C-alpha positions as CSV (number, residue, x, y, z in Angstrom):
1,M,0.0,0.3,0.1
2,L,3.0,2.2,1.0
3,A,4.3,1.6,-2.5
4,A,1.1,2.3,-4.3
5,H,1.0,5.5,-2.4
6,R,4.5,6.6,-3.4
7,T,3.9,5.8,-6.9
8,A,0.7,7.7,-7.1
9,S,2.7,10.8,-5.4
10,V,5.3,10.6,-7.9
11,W,2.7,10.4,-10.8
12,L,0.9,13.2,-9.5
13,K,3.7,15.6,-8.9
14,W,5.1,14.8,-12.5
15,I,1.7,15.6,-14.4
16,T,1.7,19.1,-12.6
17,S,5.2,19.9,-12.8
18,D,6.6,22.4,-14.6
19,D,8.4,20.2,-17.3
20,Q,5.1,18.6,-18.4
21,P,3.1,20.6,-20.9
22,L,0.3,18.4,-21.7
23,T,-1.7,18.8,-18.7
24,A,-2.0,22.7,-19.2
25,R,-2.5,22.5,-22.6
26,V,-5.1,19.7,-22.3
27,L,-7.0,21.5,-19.2
28,V,-6.9,25.3,-20.9
29,N,-8.0,23.6,-24.1
30,R,-10.9,22.1,-22.3
31,F,-12.1,25.1,-20.6
32,W,-11.9,26.8,-24.1
33,L,-14.1,24.1,-25.5
34,M,-16.8,24.8,-22.5
35,V,-16.8,28.6,-23.1
36,F,-16.6,29.0,-26.8
37,G,-18.1,26.0,-27.9
38,D,-15.0,24.2,-29.5
39,G,-11.4,24.0,-28.9
40,L,-8.6,25.4,-30.2
41,V,-7.8,21.8,-30.8
42,R,-10.7,20.5,-32.5
43,T,-10.3,16.9,-30.8
44,P,-10.2,17.5,-27.5
45,E,-9.8,13.9,-26.6
46,E,-6.8,13.1,-28.9
47,F,-4.0,15.3,-28.5
48,G,-1.7,13.1,-29.8
49,L,-0.6,12.3,-33.5
50,Q,-4.2,11.3,-34.5
51,G,-5.6,14.4,-33.5
52,E,-5.9,17.8,-35.2
53,H,-3.2,20.6,-34.8
54,P,-4.4,23.7,-32.9
55,T,-5.6,26.4,-34.5
56,H,-3.6,28.9,-32.5
57,P,-0.6,26.8,-31.5
58,E,1.1,29.9,-29.8
59,L,-1.9,31.1,-27.8
60,L,-2.4,27.7,-26.8
61,D,1.1,27.5,-25.2
62,W,0.8,31.0,-23.7
63,M,-2.2,30.3,-22.0
64,A,-0.9,26.9,-20.3
65,V,2.2,28.4,-19.2
66,D,0.1,31.1,-18.0
67,F,-2.2,29.0,-16.3
68,Q,0.5,26.9,-14.4
69,E,2.4,30.1,-13.2
70,N,-0.4,31.6,-12.0
71,G,-1.1,28.8,-9.5
72,W,-3.6,26.7,-11.9
73,N,-6.3,29.3,-11.0
74,L,-9.4,28.4,-12.9
75,K,-11.5,31.5,-12.1
76,R,-8.8,33.8,-13.5
77,L,-8.4,31.8,-16.4
78,L,-12.3,31.6,-16.8
79,K,-11.9,35.8,-16.4
80,Q,-9.7,36.1,-19.4
81,F,-11.9,33.9,-22.1
82,L,-15.0,36.2,-20.7
83,T,-13.4,39.5,-21.0
84,S,-11.4,38.6,-24.2
85,R,-12.4,40.5,-27.3
86,T,-13.1,37.2,-28.9
87,F,-15.5,36.3,-26.8
88,K,-17.5,39.9,-26.7
89,Q,-17.4,39.8,-30.5
90,S,-20.7,39.2,-32.8
91,S,-21.7,35.7,-33.7
92,A,-23.2,37.2,-36.8
93,R,-21.1,35.9,-40.1
94,R,-18.8,38.1,-41.5
95,S,-18.8,38.9,-45.3
96,D,-15.5,39.7,-45.2
97,F,-13.8,36.7,-43.3
98,P,-15.3,33.6,-44.8
99,D,-14.7,30.9,-41.8
100,P,-17.9,28.7,-41.8
101,E,-16.8,26.6,-39.2
102,N,-15.5,29.7,-37.3
103,K,-12.1,27.8,-36.9
104,Y,-10.0,31.1,-36.7
105,W,-12.7,32.9,-34.4
106,G,-13.7,35.6,-36.5
107,R,-17.0,36.0,-34.8
108,G,-18.6,35.4,-31.0
109,P,-19.5,31.8,-30.2
110,S,-23.0,30.8,-31.0
111,Y,-24.3,27.4,-29.5
112,K,-26.7,25.4,-27.9
113,L,-26.1,25.1,-23.9
114,D,-25.8,21.4,-22.3
115,A,-28.7,19.8,-21.3
116,E,-27.9,20.2,-17.8
117,V,-27.3,23.7,-17.9
118,V,-30.8,24.3,-19.7
119,R,-32.7,23.2,-16.8
120,D,-30.5,24.6,-14.0
121,L,-30.8,28.1,-16.1
122,S,-34.6,28.0,-15.9
123,L,-34.7,27.2,-12.3
124,W,-32.6,30.0,-11.3
125,S,-34.3,32.3,-13.6
126,S,-37.7,31.1,-11.8
127,G,-36.5,31.7,-8.6
128,L,-37.1,27.8,-7.6
129,L,-33.7,26.7,-7.5
130,N,-33.0,24.5,-4.6
131,R,-29.4,25.1,-3.8
132,K,-28.8,22.0,-1.6
133,I,-25.0,20.5,-1.8
134,G,-24.5,16.8,-1.7
135,G,-27.0,13.7,-0.6
136,E,-28.8,11.5,-2.4
137,G,-30.1,11.9,-5.9
138,F,-33.8,12.9,-6.6
139,K,-36.2,11.8,-9.2
140,P,-37.9,14.8,-11.2
141,Y,-40.9,14.8,-13.1
142,Q,-41.0,12.3,-15.9
143,P,-43.9,10.6,-18.0
144,S,-45.2,7.5,-16.6
145,G,-44.6,3.9,-17.5
146,M,-40.8,4.4,-18.6
147,W,-39.1,2.7,-16.3
148,I,-41.6,-0.1,-16.5
149,A,-41.0,-0.6,-20.3
150,L,-37.8,-0.9,-20.1
151,S,-37.1,-2.7,-16.6
152,H,-36.9,-6.7,-16.0
153,P,-40.1,-7.7,-14.3
154,N,-38.3,-8.6,-11.6
155,S,-36.5,-5.2,-11.3
156,D,-36.5,-3.5,-8.0
157,T,-36.4,-0.3,-10.1
158,K,-39.4,-0.7,-12.6
159,N,-41.7,1.4,-10.7
160,Y,-40.7,5.2,-10.8
161,E,-41.7,7.2,-8.1
162,M,-41.2,10.9,-8.4
163,N,-40.0,12.9,-5.0
164,K,-42.7,15.1,-3.5
165,D,-40.7,17.8,-2.0
166,D,-38.8,20.8,-3.1
167,S,-35.6,18.4,-4.1
168,I,-37.0,17.9,-7.7
169,Y,-35.8,21.7,-8.1
170,R,-32.2,20.9,-7.1
171,R,-29.3,21.2,-9.9
172,S,-29.4,18.3,-12.5
173,L,-25.8,17.3,-11.1
174,Y,-27.8,15.4,-8.2
175,M,-30.5,14.2,-10.8
176,Y,-31.0,10.2,-10.4
177,W,-29.5,8.7,-13.2
178,K,-30.6,5.0,-14.7
179,R,-28.7,4.2,-17.7
180,T,-31.1,1.9,-19.3
181,S,-33.9,4.7,-19.2
182,P,-32.2,8.1,-18.7
183,H,-34.5,11.3,-18.4
184,P,-35.8,12.3,-21.8
185,M,-35.4,15.8,-21.5
186,M,-31.5,15.2,-21.0
187,T,-31.6,12.7,-23.8
188,L,-33.5,15.1,-25.8
189,F,-30.9,17.8,-25.6
190,D,-27.9,15.7,-26.1
191,A,-26.9,14.7,-23.2
192,P,-24.4,11.5,-23.1
193,S,-25.4,7.8,-21.8
194,R,-23.0,7.8,-19.1
195,E,-22.1,4.3,-20.5
196,S,-18.6,5.4,-21.6
197,S,-16.3,8.6,-21.2
198,C,-17.5,11.6,-23.5
199,V,-15.2,14.6,-23.7
200,Q,-17.2,16.5,-26.3
201,R,-20.9,16.2,-26.8
202,S,-23.1,16.3,-29.8
203,R,-24.8,19.2,-30.5
204,T,-28.6,18.7,-32.6
205,S,-31.0,21.5,-33.0
206,T,-34.6,19.9,-33.6
207,S,-38.1,20.8,-33.5
208,L,-39.2,18.3,-30.8
209,Q,-36.4,20.2,-28.3
210,S,-39.1,23.3,-28.9
211,L,-41.9,21.3,-28.4
212,A,-40.6,20.1,-25.1
213,L,-39.6,23.3,-23.8
214,F,-43.0,24.6,-24.4
215,N,-45.1,21.4,-22.8
216,E,-42.6,19.7,-20.5
217,T,-44.0,20.0,-16.9
218,Q,-41.1,21.7,-15.2
219,R,-40.4,23.9,-18.1
220,M,-44.1,24.9,-17.8
221,E,-43.8,25.3,-13.9
222,T,-40.6,27.7,-14.3
223,A,-42.2,29.6,-16.8
224,R,-45.0,30.4,-14.7
225,K,-42.6,31.3,-11.7
226,L,-41.0,33.5,-13.8
227,A,-43.6,35.2,-14.9
228,E,-45.2,35.7,-11.2
229,R,-41.7,37.2,-10.1
230,L,-42.1,40.0,-12.8
231,L,-45.3,40.5,-12.1
232,R,-44.4,41.1,-8.1
233,D,-41.7,43.0,-8.6
234,E,-41.9,46.2,-11.0
235,Q,-38.5,47.3,-10.4
236,R,-37.3,43.9,-12.2
237,I,-39.8,44.9,-15.1
238,I,-38.5,48.2,-15.5
239,T,-34.9,47.4,-15.9
240,G,-35.6,44.1,-17.4
241,S,-34.3,42.8,-20.9
242,S,-37.5,43.5,-23.0
243,I,-37.7,47.1,-24.1
244,F,-41.3,47.1,-24.1
245,S,-41.2,46.0,-20.3
246,P,-42.9,49.5,-19.3
247,C,-46.0,48.5,-21.2
248,L,-46.7,46.1,-18.5
249,L,-46.6,49.1,-15.9
250,P,-49.7,51.4,-15.2
251,A,-49.4,54.6,-17.1
252,S,-48.7,56.3,-14.0
253,Q,-45.3,54.8,-13.2
254,A,-44.0,53.7,-16.6
255,R,-41.1,55.9,-17.3
256,W,-38.7,55.6,-20.0
257,S,-35.0,56.5,-18.7
258,P,-31.5,56.6,-20.1
259,Q,-30.4,55.8,-16.5
260,L,-32.7,52.5,-16.0
261,C,-32.1,51.5,-19.8
262,P,-29.0,52.6,-21.4
263,P,-28.4,50.2,-23.9
264,Y,-31.6,50.6,-25.2
265,W,-31.8,54.2,-24.9
266,T,-28.5,54.6,-27.1
267,M,-30.1,52.0,-29.6
268,L,-33.1,54.2,-30.1
269,R,-31.3,57.3,-29.9
270,A,-29.2,56.1,-32.8
271,G,-32.6,55.6,-35.1
272,S,-32.9,52.0,-34.7
273,P,-35.9,50.5,-36.6
274,C,-36.7,49.2,-33.5
275,R,-38.3,52.4,-32.4
276,R,-40.8,52.2,-35.5
277,R,-41.7,48.8,-34.1
278,M,-42.8,50.3,-30.6
279,P,-46.5,50.5,-29.6
280,A,-47.9,53.8,-29.5
281,R,-49.0,53.8,-26.1
282,C,-45.4,53.2,-25.0
283,L,-44.2,56.5,-26.7
284,N,-47.0,58.4,-25.4
285,R,-46.5,57.0,-21.8
286,A,-42.4,58.0,-22.2
287,S,-41.1,60.7,-20.4
288,P,-41.1,64.1,-21.9
289,Q,-37.5,64.9,-20.9
290,W,-36.3,61.8,-22.3
291,M,-38.2,61.9,-25.7
292,K,-37.4,65.3,-26.6
293,N,-33.9,64.1,-27.1
294,Y,-35.3,61.7,-29.6
295,P,-34.7,62.2,-33.4
């Protein structure tokens, strides 16, 4: 046992040493993949001779060394990604830079979030998210009869019993997972089966995904709770992301203000076509002091 411990200790020190460049490069590429949708090495599972060469080898090497020299600080690395000009770019295709696969990062990332993130974001935005950490897995809403159809008659898990408390609103990380019958919303949004290691997930965009977001029980529940939050908190409506948010308030309370909505004020002041599409009742409610600055 002691010999095995020493062997493991030596191995761990070796893979994180300054003389081992592979570990940091693989980690940086993996986190780049998580943020941007694709890695600098497009084959994150294969850094050897059978994998693709990095599109920006100097950048990958610099970030790997910087990651090591700063104590493997993941928070700092992610901040570098999210504040970079590459990430802040528009995701629209550019006529002056033909790159359909965006290998050279001429535009910002645009991709569908992972299945677990889609669910967790809906719970968080609605205020239903249970932030409990650890503990046993939970069984969320699921169509009846799925486990019976795919289970052995003598199986002790053929009957699905959903949790009745607020544990069904925990993060997807803690969801009970049956490999022969995973949760349908996870499968629908390309979550791997967990029968084998998966470095990079496939991404599909189907009409069935949109249909499920409109009709699945938990999505309808989170949408209703989000609507309740917006109606209950008038300040959230005013500072919300919709340009028509003031229309939801009584006329005596609705005010357009550059201080409350600076991005939209700038956009409309510049003569954006959005102004022409605004309902007349919104323009009539707007603050006269703000509207006089309008073209």
